[in-house]
Kinemage of the C-alpha trace (Angstrom):
@kinemage 1
@onewidth
@group {chain A} dominant
@subgroup {mainchain}
@vectorlist {calphas} color= white
{ca unk a 1} P 117.081 133.625 105.637
{ca unk a 2} L 118.693 136.976 106.286
{ca unk a 3} L 121.453 136.543 108.847
{ca unk a 4} L 121.380 138.976 111.766
{ca unk a 5} L 124.510 140.652 113.066
{ca unk a 6} L 124.721 138.542 116.216
{ca unk a 7} L 124.514 135.379 114.142
{ca unk a 8} L 127.784 136.304 112.435
{ca unk a 9} L 129.514 135.838 115.780
{ca unk a 10} L 127.997 132.371 115.989
{ca unk a 11} L 129.028 131.571 112.445
{ca unk a 12} L 132.626 132.596 112.964
{ca unk a 13} L 133.184 131.444 116.506
{ca unk a 14} L 131.829 128.024 115.643
{ca unk a 15} L 134.317 127.342 112.902
{ca unk a 16} L 131.930 127.814 110.070
{ca unk a 17} L 134.219 128.042 107.081
{ca unk a 18} L 131.836 126.243 104.769
{ca unk a 19} L 128.813 128.557 104.508
{ca unk a 20} L 129.639 130.444 101.378
{ca unk a 21} L 132.317 132.223 99.396
{ca unk a 22} L 133.561 132.924 95.929
{ca unk a 23} L 136.160 131.004 94.000
{ca unk a 24} L 138.130 133.492 91.959
{ca unk a 25} L 138.307 131.374 88.796
{ca unk a 26} L 135.021 131.584 86.903
{ca unk a 27} L 135.423 128.133 85.351
{ca unk a 28} L 133.947 126.505 88.465
{ca unk a 29} L 130.197 126.204 87.933
{ca unk a 30} L 129.091 123.278 90.106
{ca unk a 31} L 130.163 121.197 93.087
{ca unk a 32} L 131.578 118.633 90.650
{ca unk a 33} L 134.414 121.108 90.082
{ca unk a 34} L 135.564 121.048 93.728
{ca unk a 35} L 139.305 120.778 94.232
{ca unk a 36} L 140.355 117.353 95.620
{ca unk a 37} L 143.335 118.950 97.395
{ca unk a 38} L 141.038 121.364 99.214
{ca unk a 39} L 138.649 118.545 100.098
{ca unk a 40} L 141.477 116.556 101.636
{ca unk a 41} L 142.334 119.460 103.945
{ca unk a 42} L 138.683 120.056 104.842
{ca unk a 43} L 138.055 116.367 105.539
{ca unk a 44} L 140.982 116.264 107.931
{ca unk a 45} L 139.867 119.439 109.710
{ca unk a 46} L 136.279 118.211 109.998
{ca unk a 47} L 137.397 114.856 111.401
{ca unk a 48} L 139.352 116.586 114.149
{ca unk a 49} L 136.510 118.928 115.142
{ca unk a 50} L 134.002 116.069 115.017
{ca unk a 51} L 136.100 114.318 117.655
{ca unk a 52} L 135.568 117.181 120.129
{ca unk a 53} L 132.683 116.682 122.546
{ca unk a 54} L 133.011 120.309 123.675
{ca unk a 55} L 134.939 123.344 122.460
{ca unk a 56} L 136.000 126.589 124.127
{ca unk a 57} L 137.288 129.090 121.591
{ca unk a 58} L 138.877 132.506 122.081
{ca unk a 59} L 138.530 134.672 119.004
{ca unk a 60} L 139.126 138.138 117.598
{ca unk a 61} L 136.976 139.675 114.885
{ca unk a 62} L 137.237 142.741 112.680
{ca unk a 63} L 134.033 144.116 111.149
{ca unk a 64} L 134.158 146.613 108.294
{ca unk a 65} L 130.692 148.008 107.627
{ca unk a 66} L 130.030 150.360 104.679
{ca unk a 67} L 130.531 153.984 105.689
{ca unk a 68} L 131.667 153.132 109.224
{ca unk a 69} L 134.946 152.689 111.056
{ca unk a 70} L 136.324 149.201 111.488
{ca unk a 71} L 134.959 147.547 114.628
{ca unk a 72} L 137.123 145.210 116.696
{ca unk a 73} L 135.629 142.442 118.807
{ca unk a 74} L 137.101 139.853 121.141
{ca unk a 75} L 135.196 137.030 122.709
{ca unk a 76} L 134.930 133.475 123.940
{ca unk a 77} L 132.496 130.812 122.778
{ca unk a 78} L 131.761 127.596 124.638
{ca unk a 79} L 129.942 124.835 122.765
{ca unk a 80} L 128.594 121.550 124.099
{ca unk a 81} L 126.578 119.650 121.512
{ca unk a 82} L 124.023 122.157 120.230
{ca unk a 83} L 124.210 124.245 123.413
{ca unk a 84} L 126.429 127.314 123.329
{ca unk a 85} L 127.478 130.434 125.185
{ca unk a 86} L 129.183 133.433 123.569
{ca unk a 87} L 130.604 136.282 125.626
{ca unk a 88} L 131.905 139.565 124.245
{ca unk a 89} L 132.434 143.018 125.691
{ca unk a 90} L 129.127 144.396 124.428
{ca unk a 91} L 126.865 141.335 124.303
{ca unk a 92} L 126.331 137.770 125.396
{ca unk a 93} L 124.446 135.001 123.594
{ca unk a 94} L 123.149 131.789 125.140
{ca unk a 95} L 121.221 128.769 123.892
{ca unk a 96} L 120.149 125.601 125.700
{ca unk a 97} L 118.528 124.159 122.511
{ca unk a 98} L 115.085 125.358 123.668
{ca unk a 99} L 115.618 129.104 124.045
{ca unk a 100} L 118.037 131.720 122.709
{ca unk a 101} L 118.971 134.753 124.818
{ca unk a 102} L 120.790 137.763 123.353
{ca unk a 103} L 121.909 140.119 126.123
{ca unk a 104} L 122.809 143.601 124.838
{ca unk a 105} L 124.890 145.110 127.605
{ca unk a 106} L 124.917 148.730 126.417
{ca unk a 107} L 121.100 148.771 126.288
{ca unk a 108} L 120.698 146.569 129.366
{ca unk a 109} L 118.265 144.523 127.309
{ca unk a 110} L 117.823 140.819 126.742
{ca unk a 111} L 116.054 139.467 123.670
{ca unk a 112} L 114.512 136.048 124.230
{ca unk a 113} L 113.382 133.843 121.361
{ca unk a 114} L 112.620 130.210 120.654
{ca unk a 115} L 115.411 127.978 119.423
{ca unk a 116} L 114.431 127.011 115.891
{ca unk a 117} L 115.960 123.743 114.750
{ca unk a 118} L 115.293 124.469 111.067
{ca unk a 119} L 117.415 127.630 111.183
{ca unk a 120} L 119.785 126.927 114.036
{ca unk a 121} L 120.921 123.634 112.566
{ca unk a 122} L 122.409 125.599 109.679
{ca unk a 123} L 123.759 128.495 111.714
{ca unk a 124} L 124.594 127.334 115.207
{ca unk a 125} L 125.748 123.723 115.108
{ca unk a 126} L 129.463 123.443 114.333
{ca unk a 127} L 129.381 119.767 113.475
{ca unk a 128} L 126.530 120.218 111.025
{ca unk a 129} L 128.193 123.266 109.522
{ca unk a 130} L 131.382 121.272 109.097
{ca unk a 131} L 129.402 118.888 106.906
{ca unk a 132} L 127.980 121.532 104.578
{ca unk a 133} L 130.872 121.426 102.143
{ca unk a 134} L 130.096 117.729 101.556
{ca unk a 135} L 126.511 118.310 100.439
{ca unk a 136} L 127.218 119.778 97.017
{ca unk a 137} L 125.926 123.269 97.823
{ca unk a 138} L 129.344 124.932 97.642
{ca unk a 139} L 132.298 125.163 95.314
{ca unk a 140} L 135.738 125.349 96.873
{ca unk a 141} L 139.358 125.278 95.807
{ca unk a 142} L 142.847 125.418 97.263
{ca unk a 143} L 144.185 128.821 96.217
{ca unk a 144} L 147.618 128.840 97.811
{ca unk a 145} L 149.961 127.041 100.184
{ca unk a 146} L 152.599 129.212 101.851
{ca unk a 147} L 155.333 128.846 104.429
{ca unk a 148} L 154.823 130.807 107.655
{ca unk a 149} L 157.813 130.147 109.865
{ca unk a 150} L 158.018 126.378 110.169
{ca unk a 151} L 154.358 125.878 109.303
{ca unk a 152} L 152.469 125.576 106.040
{ca unk a 153} L 149.282 127.629 105.685
{ca unk a 154} L 146.652 126.591 103.152
{ca unk a 155} L 144.164 129.159 101.777
{ca unk a 156} L 140.836 127.780 100.545
{ca unk a 157} L 138.147 129.854 98.859
{ca unk a 158} L 134.439 129.002 98.608
{ca unk a 159} L 131.551 129.822 96.312
{ca unk a 160} L 127.860 129.123 97.027
{ca unk a 161} L 126.050 127.414 94.192
{ca unk a 162} L 122.993 129.541 94.998
{ca unk a 163} L 123.117 133.178 93.926
{ca unk a 164} L 120.900 134.078 96.903
{ca unk a 165} L 123.738 133.780 99.405
{ca unk a 166} L 124.352 136.755 101.702
{ca unk a 167} L 128.084 136.460 100.961
{ca unk a 168} L 130.171 136.963 97.850
{ca unk a 169} L 133.610 135.756 98.922
{ca unk a 170} L 135.111 133.683 101.710
{ca unk a 171} L 138.661 132.571 102.391
{ca unk a 172} L 139.611 130.020 105.033
{ca unk a 173} L 143.220 129.688 106.201
{ca unk a 174} L 144.293 126.400 107.793
{ca unk a 175} L 147.588 125.496 109.441
{ca unk a 176} L 148.325 122.128 107.830
{ca unk a 177} L 150.948 121.219 110.436
{ca unk a 178} L 148.649 121.572 113.454
{ca unk a 179} L 145.401 120.951 111.523
{ca unk a 180} L 143.833 124.118 112.938
{ca unk a 181} L 141.830 126.991 111.547
{ca unk a 182} L 143.863 130.198 111.573
{ca unk a 183} L 141.479 132.762 110.118
{ca unk a 184} L 138.338 133.255 108.108
{ca unk a 185} L 137.731 136.295 105.903
{ca unk a 186} L 134.262 136.923 104.498
{ca unk a 187} L 132.949 139.489 102.040
{ca unk a 188} L 129.221 140.147 102.297
{ca unk a 189} L 126.998 141.102 99.389
{ca unk a 190} L 126.046 144.354 101.165
{ca unk a 191} L 129.692 145.486 101.207
{ca unk a 192} L 130.486 144.390 104.760
{ca unk a 193} L 133.736 142.573 105.465
{ca unk a 194} L 134.483 140.236 108.367
{ca unk a 195} L 137.764 138.787 109.554
{ca unk a 196} L 137.862 136.141 112.265
{ca unk a 197} L 141.063 135.044 113.965
{ca unk a 198} L 141.205 132.090 116.349
{ca unk a 199} L 143.590 132.808 119.213
{ca unk a 200} L 143.007 129.714 121.366
{ca unk a 201} L 140.976 126.493 121.439
{ca unk a 202} L 140.363 124.112 124.322
{ca unk a 203} L 138.533 120.852 123.703
{ca unk a 204} L 136.668 118.204 125.690
{ca unk a 205} L 136.250 120.175 128.918
{ca unk a 206} L 133.167 119.495 131.057
{ca unk a 207} L 130.605 122.267 131.582
{ca unk a 208} L 127.585 122.713 133.816
{ca unk a 209} L 124.503 122.857 131.511
{ca unk a 210} L 123.337 125.898 133.487
{ca unk a 211} L 125.934 128.104 131.792
{ca unk a 212} L 124.055 127.802 128.487
{ca unk a 213} L 121.034 129.732 129.726
{ca unk a 214} L 120.680 133.357 130.836
{ca unk a 215} L 118.896 134.422 134.019
{ca unk a 216} L 117.352 137.891 133.492
{ca unk a 217} L 116.667 138.154 137.221
{ca unk a 218} L 120.411 138.220 137.836
{ca unk a 219} L 120.777 141.553 135.984
{ca unk a 220} L 119.393 144.606 137.763
{ca unk a 221} L 116.860 146.596 135.745
{ca unk a 222} L 117.283 144.589 132.547
{ca unk a 223} L 114.594 145.179 129.904
{ca unk a 224} L 113.117 141.925 128.590
{ca unk a 225} L 112.021 141.594 124.964
{ca unk a 226} L 110.366 138.172 124.895
{ca unk a 227} L 109.208 137.042 121.439
{ca unk a 228} L 108.724 133.351 122.224
{ca unk a 229} L 105.545 131.763 120.944
{ca unk a 230} L 104.501 130.284 124.325
């Protein structure tokens, strides 16, 4: 599956550090070579995020696309189970587990599509994505631990076993003291580079389910591109 641009926001905002990446030492050829120290850090991080019933994350992202200036994005993602809402300056994305709405503000257009469990379970569910590193599809290793003020940051790099991955290199940075994700840097096979920084995280807040759907009638003159099967 070729990942669309908007799906990168979902990947990053949902703490998806286990999709793919490249371990810099070529001796690692299979998941059997995974670093136990890295696994210990990932297990602890996964356990904490699994305990959250909901998450509200503020993030910043830098996108470097080949031949273009670096793009800067800021946004907020709210996740409740498999439902989510992402708001940024130029677009908003909603899913209620039945429908996905992508609202492109500059074009005043909303793209409506069916929620596909087979794809969305790999791209849009943080808890499932947190489990990917356990399934043997990825190779990962602790590259470095470094002091940052009073904290210790751990850098972990990943490599997909499959050569068909869209990415070539990924590095996750975790604050071991607070057990939080600090940043995620990804290198895409097409030359694109992405850097996600988490600026704030709130957990276990209650949300009205209505916020996970988009009402086109509430936006004056919006163009609707509806590609749902029904």
